Biotite code that builds the C-alpha atoms (Angstrom):
import biotite.structure as struc

atoms = struc.array([
    struc.Atom([-10.650, 26.631, -20.264], chain_id="A", res_id=1, res_name="MET", atom_name="CA", element="C"),
    struc.Atom([-13.999, 25.912, -21.831], chain_id="A", res_id=2, res_name="TRP", atom_name="CA", element="C"),
    struc.Atom([-14.982, 24.949, -25.187], chain_id="A", res_id=3, res_name="LYS", atom_name="CA", element="C"),
    struc.Atom([-18.243, 23.794, -26.848], chain_id="A", res_id=4, res_name="LYS", atom_name="CA", element="C"),
    struc.Atom([-19.400, 20.432, -28.280], chain_id="A", res_id=5, res_name="PHE", atom_name="CA", element="C"),
    struc.Atom([-22.646, 19.055, -29.177], chain_id="A", res_id=6, res_name="LEU", atom_name="CA", element="C"),
    struc.Atom([-24.791, 16.363, -27.430], chain_id="A", res_id=7, res_name="CYS", atom_name="CA", element="C"),
    struc.Atom([-24.840, 13.324, -29.348], chain_id="A", res_id=8, res_name="ALA", atom_name="CA", element="C"),
    struc.Atom([-28.454, 12.548, -28.595], chain_id="A", res_id=9, res_name="LEU", atom_name="CA", element="C"),
    struc.Atom([-30.039, 15.960, -28.857], chain_id="A", res_id=10, res_name="CYS", atom_name="CA", element="C"),
    struc.Atom([-27.647, 18.054, -30.694], chain_id="A", res_id=11, res_name="GLY", atom_name="CA", element="C"),
    struc.Atom([-27.705, 20.968, -27.925], chain_id="A", res_id=12, res_name="ILE", atom_name="CA", element="C"),
    struc.Atom([-24.457, 22.849, -27.612], chain_id="A", res_id=13, res_name="GLU", atom_name="CA", element="C"),
    struc.Atom([-22.994, 21.882, -24.134], chain_id="A", res_id=14, res_name="LEU", atom_name="CA", element="C"),
    struc.Atom([-19.960, 23.165, -22.454], chain_id="A", res_id=15, res_name="PRO", atom_name="CA", element="C"),
    struc.Atom([-16.898, 20.979, -21.620], chain_id="A", res_id=16, res_name="MET", atom_name="CA", element="C"),
    struc.Atom([-14.039, 21.650, -19.422], chain_id="A", res_id=17, res_name="ARG", atom_name="CA", element="C"),
    struc.Atom([-10.626, 21.000, -20.505], chain_id="A", res_id=18, res_name="LYS", atom_name="CA", element="C"),
    struc.Atom([-8.954, 19.137, -17.279], chain_id="A", res_id=19, res_name="SER", atom_name="CA", element="C"),
    struc.Atom([-5.502, 17.651, -16.497], chain_id="A", res_id=20, res_name="PRO", atom_name="CA", element="C"),
    struc.Atom([-5.120, 13.903, -16.938], chain_id="A", res_id=21, res_name="ALA", atom_name="CA", element="C"),
    struc.Atom([-4.640, 11.688, -13.866], chain_id="A", res_id=22, res_name="PRO", atom_name="CA", element="C"),
    struc.Atom([-1.431, 9.634, -13.976], chain_id="A", res_id=23, res_name="THR", atom_name="CA", element="C"),
    struc.Atom([0.588, 7.396, -11.563], chain_id="A", res_id=24, res_name="VAL", atom_name="CA", element="C"),
    struc.Atom([4.275, 6.871, -11.279], chain_id="A", res_id=25, res_name="ASP", atom_name="CA", element="C"),
    struc.Atom([5.834, 4.205, -8.998], chain_id="A", res_id=26, res_name="ILE", atom_name="CA", element="C"),
    struc.Atom([9.082, 4.189, -7.414], chain_id="A", res_id=27, res_name="ILE", atom_name="CA", element="C"),
    struc.Atom([9.781, 0.513, -7.022], chain_id="A", res_id=28, res_name="ILE", atom_name="CA", element="C"),
    struc.Atom([12.682, -0.383, -4.581], chain_id="A", res_id=29, res_name="ILE", atom_name="CA", element="C"),
    struc.Atom([14.700, -3.377, -3.570], chain_id="A", res_id=30, res_name="HIS", atom_name="CA", element="C"),
    struc.Atom([17.130, -2.556, -0.697], chain_id="A", res_id=31, res_name="PRO", atom_name="CA", element="C"),
    struc.Atom([19.918, -4.485, -2.458], chain_id="A", res_id=32, res_name="LYS", atom_name="CA", element="C"),
    struc.Atom([19.342, -3.264, -5.996], chain_id="A", res_id=33, res_name="LYS", atom_name="CA", element="C"),
    struc.Atom([17.954, 0.265, -5.825], chain_id="A", res_id=34, res_name="GLY", atom_name="CA", element="C"),
    struc.Atom([15.128, 1.729, -7.825], chain_id="A", res_id=35, res_name="VAL", atom_name="CA", element="C"),
    struc.Atom([13.374, 0.559, -10.980], chain_id="A", res_id=36, res_name="VAL", atom_name="CA", element="C"),
    struc.Atom([13.600, 2.893, -14.297], chain_id="A", res_id=37, res_name="LEU", atom_name="CA", element="C"),
    struc.Atom([12.144, 1.834, -17.595], chain_id="A", res_id=38, res_name="VAL", atom_name="CA", element="C"),
    struc.Atom([13.512, 2.966, -20.932], chain_id="A", res_id=39, res_name="LYS", atom_name="CA", element="C"),
    struc.Atom([10.610, 4.259, -23.007], chain_id="A", res_id=40, res_name="ARG", atom_name="CA", element="C"),
    struc.Atom([9.656, 2.895, -26.331], chain_id="A", res_id=41, res_name="LYS", atom_name="CA", element="C"),
    struc.Atom([7.744, 5.971, -27.368], chain_id="A", res_id=42, res_name="PHE", atom_name="CA", element="C"),
    struc.Atom([8.332, 9.940, -27.098], chain_id="A", res_id=43, res_name="PRO", atom_name="CA", element="C"),
    struc.Atom([9.360, 11.262, -24.924], chain_id="A", res_id=44, res_name="PRO", atom_name="CA", element="C"),
    struc.Atom([12.167, 8.865, -25.111], chain_id="A", res_id=45, res_name="LEU", atom_name="CA", element="C"),
    struc.Atom([14.635, 8.242, -22.043], chain_id="A", res_id=46, res_name="GLY", atom_name="CA", element="C"),
    struc.Atom([14.596, 6.696, -18.689], chain_id="A", res_id=47, res_name="TRP", atom_name="CA", element="C"),
    struc.Atom([11.672, 7.307, -16.465], chain_id="A", res_id=48, res_name="ALA", atom_name="CA", element="C"),
    struc.Atom([9.863, 5.797, -13.470], chain_id="A", res_id=49, res_name="LEU", atom_name="CA", element="C"),
    struc.Atom([7.340, 3.248, -14.273], chain_id="A", res_id=50, res_name="PRO", atom_name="CA", element="C"),
    struc.Atom([3.688, 4.730, -14.632], chain_id="A", res_id=51, res_name="GLY", atom_name="CA", element="C"),
    struc.Atom([1.031, 6.004, -16.931], chain_id="A", res_id=52, res_name="GLY", atom_name="CA", element="C"),
    struc.Atom([-2.537, 7.026, -17.225], chain_id="A", res_id=53, res_name="PHE", atom_name="CA", element="C"),
    struc.Atom([-5.323, 6.286, -14.847], chain_id="A", res_id=54, res_name="VAL", atom_name="CA", element="C"),
    struc.Atom([-8.064, 4.480, -16.591], chain_id="A", res_id=55, res_name="ASP", atom_name="CA", element="C"),
    struc.Atom([-11.940, 5.595, -16.289], chain_id="A", res_id=56, res_name="TYR", atom_name="CA", element="C"),
    struc.Atom([-13.340, 3.664, -13.256], chain_id="A", res_id=57, res_name="GLY", atom_name="CA", element="C"),
    struc.Atom([-9.918, 2.786, -11.742], chain_id="A", res_id=58, res_name="GLU", atom_name="CA", element="C"),
    struc.Atom([-8.352, 4.170, -8.473], chain_id="A", res_id=59, res_name="SER", atom_name="CA", element="C"),
    struc.Atom([-4.939, 5.485, -8.519], chain_id="A", res_id=60, res_name="VAL", atom_name="CA", element="C"),
    struc.Atom([-3.727, 2.528, -6.279], chain_id="A", res_id=61, res_name="GLU", atom_name="CA", element="C"),
    struc.Atom([-4.883, -0.052, -8.894], chain_id="A", res_id=62, res_name="LYS", atom_name="CA", element="C"),
    struc.Atom([-3.487, 1.830, -11.641], chain_id="A", res_id=63, res_name="ALA", atom_name="CA", element="C"),
    struc.Atom([-0.055, 1.976, -9.920], chain_id="A", res_id=64, res_name="ALA", atom_name="CA", element="C"),
    struc.Atom([-0.060, -2.060, -9.491], chain_id="A", res_id=65, res_name="VAL", atom_name="CA", element="C"),
    struc.Atom([-1.263, -2.223, -12.961], chain_id="A", res_id=66, res_name="ARG", atom_name="CA", element="C"),
    struc.Atom([1.238, 0.050, -14.613], chain_id="A", res_id=67, res_name="GLU", atom_name="CA", element="C"),
    struc.Atom([3.948, -1.464, -12.491], chain_id="A", res_id=68, res_name="ALA", atom_name="CA", element="C"),
    struc.Atom([3.105, -4.917, -13.804], chain_id="A", res_id=69, res_name="ARG", atom_name="CA", element="C"),
    struc.Atom([2.789, -3.962, -17.338], chain_id="A", res_id=70, res_name="GLU", atom_name="CA", element="C"),
    struc.Atom([6.036, -1.918, -17.580], chain_id="A", res_id=71, res_name="GLU", atom_name="CA", element="C"),
    struc.Atom([8.210, -3.991, -15.316], chain_id="A", res_id=72, res_name="THR", atom_name="CA", element="C"),
    struc.Atom([6.450, -7.551, -14.972], chain_id="A", res_id=73, res_name="SER", atom_name="CA", element="C"),
    struc.Atom([6.936, -7.050, -11.190], chain_id="A", res_id=74, res_name="LEU", atom_name="CA", element="C"),
    struc.Atom([4.427, -7.718, -8.691], chain_id="A", res_id=75, res_name="HIS", atom_name="CA", element="C"),
    struc.Atom([4.388, -4.799, -6.200], chain_id="A", res_id=76, res_name="VAL", atom_name="CA", element="C"),
    struc.Atom([3.036, -3.846, -2.759], chain_id="A", res_id=77, res_name="GLN", atom_name="CA", element="C"),
    struc.Atom([2.361, -0.117, -2.440], chain_id="A", res_id=78, res_name="LEU", atom_name="CA", element="C"),
    struc.Atom([3.989, 1.220, 0.809], chain_id="A", res_id=79, res_name="ARG", atom_name="CA", element="C"),
    struc.Atom([3.123, 4.897, 0.917], chain_id="A", res_id=80, res_name="GLU", atom_name="CA", element="C"),
    struc.Atom([2.338, 7.859, -1.066], chain_id="A", res_id=81, res_name="LEU", atom_name="CA", element="C"),
    struc.Atom([5.445, 10.154, -1.836], chain_id="A", res_id=82, res_name="LEU", atom_name="CA", element="C"),
    struc.Atom([3.365, 13.075, -3.068], chain_id="A", res_id=83, res_name="GLY", atom_name="CA", element="C"),
    struc.Atom([1.384, 14.491, -5.996], chain_id="A", res_id=84, res_name="VAL", atom_name="CA", element="C"),
    struc.Atom([3.121, 16.355, -8.712], chain_id="A", res_id=85, res_name="TYR", atom_name="CA", element="C"),
    struc.Atom([1.029, 18.782, -10.915], chain_id="A", res_id=86, res_name="SER", atom_name="CA", element="C"),
    struc.Atom([3.287, 21.489, -12.728], chain_id="A", res_id=87, res_name="ASP", atom_name="CA", element="C"),
    struc.Atom([1.528, 21.884, -15.976], chain_id="A", res_id=88, res_name="PRO", atom_name="CA", element="C"),
    struc.Atom([4.934, 21.481, -17.616], chain_id="A", res_id=89, res_name="ALA", atom_name="CA", element="C"),
    struc.Atom([5.749, 18.224, -16.190], chain_id="A", res_id=90, res_name="ARG", atom_name="CA", element="C"),
    struc.Atom([4.782, 16.400, -19.475], chain_id="A", res_id=91, res_name="ASP", atom_name="CA", element="C"),
    struc.Atom([5.009, 18.107, -22.875], chain_id="A", res_id=92, res_name="ALA", atom_name="CA", element="C"),
    struc.Atom([2.349, 16.210, -24.212], chain_id="A", res_id=93, res_name="ARG", atom_name="CA", element="C"),
    struc.Atom([-0.351, 17.536, -22.038], chain_id="A", res_id=94, res_name="ARG", atom_name="CA", element="C"),
    struc.Atom([-1.221, 18.580, -18.458], chain_id="A", res_id=95, res_name="HIS", atom_name="CA", element="C"),
    struc.Atom([-1.050, 15.792, -16.066], chain_id="A", res_id=96, res_name="THR", atom_name="CA", element="C"),
    struc.Atom([-1.241, 15.334, -12.385], chain_id="A", res_id=97, res_name="ILE", atom_name="CA", element="C"),
    struc.Atom([0.864, 12.292, -11.116], chain_id="A", res_id=98, res_name="SER", atom_name="CA", element="C"),
    struc.Atom([0.323, 10.577, -7.731], chain_id="A", res_id=99, res_name="THR", atom_name="CA", element="C"),
    struc.Atom([3.618, 9.125, -6.824], chain_id="A", res_id=100, res_name="VAL", atom_name="CA", element="C"),
    struc.Atom([3.705, 5.833, -4.733], chain_id="A", res_id=101, res_name="PHE", atom_name="CA", element="C"),
    struc.Atom([6.549, 3.885, -3.114], chain_id="A", res_id=102, res_name="ILE", atom_name="CA", element="C"),
    struc.Atom([6.308, 0.310, -3.694], chain_id="A", res_id=103, res_name="ALA", atom_name="CA", element="C"),
    struc.Atom([8.202, -2.988, -2.807], chain_id="A", res_id=104, res_name="LEU", atom_name="CA", element="C"),
    struc.Atom([8.781, -6.147, -4.672], chain_id="A", res_id=105, res_name="THR", atom_name="CA", element="C"),
    struc.Atom([9.795, -9.535, -3.310], chain_id="A", res_id=106, res_name="ASP", atom_name="CA", element="C"),
    struc.Atom([10.995, -11.180, -6.655], chain_id="A", res_id=107, res_name="PHE", atom_name="CA", element="C"),
    struc.Atom([13.409, -8.463, -8.386], chain_id="A", res_id=108, res_name="PRO", atom_name="CA", element="C"),
    struc.Atom([14.565, -11.268, -10.610], chain_id="A", res_id=109, res_name="GLU", atom_name="CA", element="C"),
    struc.Atom([11.059, -11.164, -12.503], chain_id="A", res_id=110, res_name="GLU", atom_name="CA", element="C"),
    struc.Atom([11.890, -7.546, -13.941], chain_id="A", res_id=111, res_name="ILE", atom_name="CA", element="C"),
    struc.Atom([11.311, -7.382, -17.683], chain_id="A", res_id=112, res_name="HIS", atom_name="CA", element="C"),
    struc.Atom([10.414, -4.427, -19.782], chain_id="A", res_id=113, res_name="GLY", atom_name="CA", element="C"),
    struc.Atom([6.980, -4.612, -21.320], chain_id="A", res_id=114, res_name="GLY", atom_name="CA", element="C"),
    struc.Atom([3.975, -2.471, -22.766], chain_id="A", res_id=115, res_name="ASP", atom_name="CA", element="C"),
    struc.Atom([5.502, 0.665, -23.734], chain_id="A", res_id=116, res_name="ASP", atom_name="CA", element="C"),
    struc.Atom([8.720, 0.072, -21.975], chain_id="A", res_id=117, res_name="ALA", atom_name="CA", element="C"),
    struc.Atom([11.645, -1.312, -23.881], chain_id="A", res_id=118, res_name="ALA", atom_name="CA", element="C"),
    struc.Atom([13.571, -2.217, -20.777], chain_id="A", res_id=119, res_name="GLN", atom_name="CA", element="C"),
    struc.Atom([13.039, -2.252, -17.068], chain_id="A", res_id=120, res_name="ALA", atom_name="CA", element="C"),
    struc.Atom([16.368, -2.102, -15.026], chain_id="A", res_id=121, res_name="VAL", atom_name="CA", element="C"),
    struc.Atom([17.228, -1.662, -11.157], chain_id="A", res_id=122, res_name="PHE", atom_name="CA", element="C"),
    struc.Atom([19.724, 1.406, -10.686], chain_id="A", res_id=123, res_name="PHE", atom_name="CA", element="C"),
    struc.Atom([21.345, 2.278, -7.490], chain_id="A", res_id=124, res_name="PRO", atom_name="CA", element="C"),
    struc.Atom([20.599, 5.647, -6.518], chain_id="A", res_id=125, res_name="LEU", atom_name="CA", element="C"),
    struc.Atom([24.260, 6.564, -6.650], chain_id="A", res_id=126, res_name="SER", atom_name="CA", element="C"),
    struc.Atom([24.223, 5.674, -10.483], chain_id="A", res_id=127, res_name="ALA", atom_name="CA", element="C"),
    struc.Atom([20.853, 7.143, -12.086], chain_id="A", res_id=128, res_name="LEU", atom_name="CA", element="C"),
    struc.Atom([21.155, 7.713, -15.773], chain_id="A", res_id=129, res_name="PRO", atom_name="CA", element="C"),
    struc.Atom([20.575, 11.293, -16.820], chain_id="A", res_id=130, res_name="GLU", atom_name="CA", element="C"),
    struc.Atom([18.577, 12.951, -17.993], chain_id="A", res_id=131, res_name="PRO", atom_name="CA", element="C"),
    struc.Atom([15.527, 11.291, -16.843], chain_id="A", res_id=132, res_name="LEU", atom_name="CA", element="C"),
    struc.Atom([12.180, 11.859, -18.759], chain_id="A", res_id=133, res_name="ALA", atom_name="CA", element="C"),
    struc.Atom([9.400, 14.324, -17.344], chain_id="A", res_id=134, res_name="PHE", atom_name="CA", element="C"),
    struc.Atom([9.976, 15.556, -13.859], chain_id="A", res_id=135, res_name="ASP", atom_name="CA", element="C"),
    struc.Atom([11.426, 12.174, -12.588], chain_id="A", res_id=136, res_name="HIS", atom_name="CA", element="C"),
    struc.Atom([14.526, 13.533, -11.420], chain_id="A", res_id=137, res_name="ALA", atom_name="CA", element="C"),
    struc.Atom([12.720, 15.886, -9.099], chain_id="A", res_id=138, res_name="THR", atom_name="CA", element="C"),
    struc.Atom([10.542, 13.305, -7.895], chain_id="A", res_id=139, res_name="ILE", atom_name="CA", element="C"),
    struc.Atom([13.529, 10.944, -7.216], chain_id="A", res_id=140, res_name="LEU", atom_name="CA", element="C"),
    struc.Atom([15.495, 13.800, -5.450], chain_id="A", res_id=141, res_name="GLU", atom_name="CA", element="C"),
    struc.Atom([12.332, 14.090, -3.161], chain_id="A", res_id=142, res_name="ASP", atom_name="CA", element="C"),
    struc.Atom([12.332, 10.462, -2.521], chain_id="A", res_id=143, res_name="PHE", atom_name="CA", element="C"),
    struc.Atom([16.143, 10.535, -1.720], chain_id="A", res_id=144, res_name="ILE", atom_name="CA", element="C"),
    struc.Atom([15.857, 13.477, 0.660], chain_id="A", res_id=145, res_name="GLN", atom_name="CA", element="C"),
    struc.Atom([12.539, 12.241, 2.286], chain_id="A", res_id=146, res_name="ARG", atom_name="CA", element="C"),
    struc.Atom([12.410, 8.541, 2.592], chain_id="A", res_id=147, res_name="ARG", atom_name="CA", element="C"),
    struc.Atom([15.336, 6.630, 0.698], chain_id="A", res_id=148, res_name="ALA", atom_name="CA", element="C"),
    struc.Atom([16.952, 6.027, 4.086], chain_id="A", res_id=149, res_name="GLY", atom_name="CA", element="C"),
    struc.Atom([13.911, 4.437, 5.642], chain_id="A", res_id=150, res_name="ASP", atom_name="CA", element="C"),
    struc.Atom([14.031, 1.731, 2.842], chain_id="A", res_id=151, res_name="TYR", atom_name="CA", element="C"),
    struc.Atom([17.769, 0.992, 3.262], chain_id="A", res_id=152, res_name="GLY", atom_name="CA", element="C"),
    struc.Atom([18.868, 2.788, 0.296], chain_id="A", res_id=153, res_name="LEU", atom_name="CA", element="C"),
])
């Protein structure tokens, strides 16, 4: 979809493409504690994977580590890419494309909600709260089916 805007320097009308926003989500795991979910402070409310928008000039890997730290206080090591989730309806606020990483943390006791997360909590995969925000139930189901066993969950 194209819409017009004016150049701030010369006033010429220029086309602007409306594009999806890049985001990251992180499945932070600890074999004895489960996966981290955050309780969101702002709409859409509910439990969700830690994550957020990629800043301009930032790689998705750096965004994932930053978002994990901001929302959970945890230092994480990214282990692998689970997948890319791009359903235009995955976020009611706008079209986003999320790169989803699996990460480990060595110090799970440091967990604490921060930034736009009211709480950050480890949940066993057998006791996840419902419903989860966005498409995070689908993401976690994919993780459980494809990779959870490899991480001792």
